[in-house]
C-alpha positions in Angstrom: 14.8 -14.0 -10.8 12.9 -14.4 -13.4 9.9 -11.4 -12.5 10.4 -7.7 -11.1 8.1 -6.4 -8.6 7.6 -2.5 -8.4 5.4 -0.7 -5.7 2.0 0.9 -7.9 -0.6 1.9 -5.7 -1.7 2.5 -2.0 -5.2 2.4 -1.7 -6.6 3.2 1.7 -8.9 0.7 3.6 -12.6 2.0 4.6 -14.7 0.9 7.4 -17.8 -0.6 6.5 -21.1 -0.6 8.5 -24.5 -1.0 7.4 -26.9 1.8 6.8 -28.4 3.2 9.7 -25.3 2.4 11.8 -24.5 5.2 13.9 -21.0 5.7 12.2 -22.6 5.8 8.8 -23.4 9.6 8.8 -19.8 10.5 9.6 -17.5 12.0 6.9 -14.6 10.1 8.2 -14.1 8.3 11.5 -11.1 7.2 13.7 -10.8 3.1 13.5 -11.1 3.6 17.5 -14.8 4.4 17.5 -15.3 0.9 16.1 -13.4 -1.0 18.6 -16.3 -2.6 20.6 -18.3 -3.7 17.6 -18.6 -7.1 16.6 -16.2 -7.6 13.3 -16.2 -9.4 10.3 -13.2 -10.7 8.5 -11.9 -13.3 5.9 -11.3 -16.2 6.9 -8.5 -16.9 9.5 -4.9 -16.6 7.9 -6.3 -15.2 4.9 -4.9 -11.7 3.9 -8.1 -10.0 4.9 -8.1 -11.5 8.1 -4.4 -10.3 8.6 -4.9 -6.9 7.4 -8.1 -6.2 9.8 -6.3 -7.8 12.7 -2.9 -5.6 11.9 -4.9 -2.3 11.7 -7.1 -3.3 14.8 -3.8 -3.5 16.7 -2.3 -0.8 15.6 -5.3 1.2 16.9 -4.4 -0.5 19.8 -7.4 -2.9 20.7 -7.9 -6.5 19.4 -11.4 -7.1 17.2 -14.0 -9.3 18.3 -14.4 -11.4 15.4 -18.2 -12.2 14.9 -18.2 -13.7 11.7 -15.8 -14.7 8.6 -16.4 -14.7 4.8 -14.5 -15.8 1.8 -14.5 -12.6 -0.2 -15.5 -8.7 -0.2 -19.4 -9.1 -1.2 -19.4 -11.7 1.6 -18.3 -9.8 3.9 -20.4 -7.0 3.1 -23.3 -9.4 3.0 -22.9 -10.0 6.5 -22.3 -6.6 7.7 -25.6 -5.2 5.4 -27.1 -8.1 7.9 -26.4 -6.3 10.6 -23.6 -9.1 12.2 -20.4 -6.7 12.6 -18.5 -3.9 10.9 -15.4 -4.5 8.8 -12.9 -2.7 6.6 -12.6 -3.2 2.9 -10.2 -1.9 0.3 -11.5 1.3 -1.5 -11.0 -0.3 -4.8 -13.0 -3.8 -3.7 -16.0 -4.5 -5.8 -19.2 -4.6 -3.4 -22.7 -5.3 -5.0 -24.5 -2.4 -5.0 -28.1 -3.7 -3.8 -26.3 -4.4 -0.5 -27.2 -1.5 2.3 -23.6 -0.5 3.4 -21.9 2.5 3.8 -18.1 2.9 3.1 -16.9 5.7 6.1 -13.2 6.7 5.5 -10.7 6.6 7.8 -8.7 9.4 9.5 -6.3 7.1 11.5 -2.5 8.5 11.5 -1.3 6.3 9.3 -4.7 4.9 7.4 -4.5 1.5 6.9 -3.6 0.6 3.5 -3.4 -1.9 0.8 -0.1 -1.8 -1.4 -0.4 -3.1 -5.0 3.1 -4.2 -6.9 3.2 -4.6 -10.5 4.9 -7.7 -11.2 6.3 -8.6 -14.5 9.0 -10.9 -16.6 12.5 -9.2 -15.9 13.2 -7.1 -18.6 9.6 -6.8 -20.0 8.4 -3.9 -18.4 9.0 -1.5 -21.2 7.6 -3.4 -23.6 5.0 -1.5 -25.2 1.7 -3.3 -24.5 3.1 -3.9 -20.8 4.0 0.0 -20.3 1.0 0.9 -21.7 -1.4 -1.7 -19.7 0.6 -0.3 -16.4 0.4 3.4 -17.3 -3.5 2.7 -17.8 -4.1 1.4 -14.3 -1.9 4.7 -12.7 -3.7 7.1 -14.9 -7.1 5.7 -13.7 -5.9 5.8 -10.2 -4.3 9.2 -10.5 -7.9 10.2 -11.2 -9.3 9.4 -8.1 -7.7 11.7 -5.2 -8.2 8.8 -3.0 -5.5 6.4 -4.4 -1.8 7.2 -4.1 0.5 5.9 -7.4 3.9 4.6 -6.0 5.6 3.9 -9.3 5.9 7.1 -11.5 
């Protein structure tokens, strides 16, 4: 194999709701609290769609898909306009002008997005690559909500 992969981060997913939604003011929610809501996902067979479907299945419900978008800002725009709710990774960029609220989940387990590092075999110890991976780990260690996996 030309590349080596190592676990890097485990990033929780949050429920994304529009400002003013009944769950918007909660400190955290169980995913089942949004089971009857319409859902916004990525397009079918795109990772986001699969992740939302799997997380909802693990919570024992099938999401009613009301809309699909190609990226997280698109998902957030649809949520902001009241078309449904969604799940978004904690580190996903959402345009600040959108009227949405991220609500942490307290399910057991909380759905996560896992990140891997992938470098050319034997290059992980190269000073520049090692420094870059250490910088990513360091930034994520500063956040108590992101789990660093590769120490």
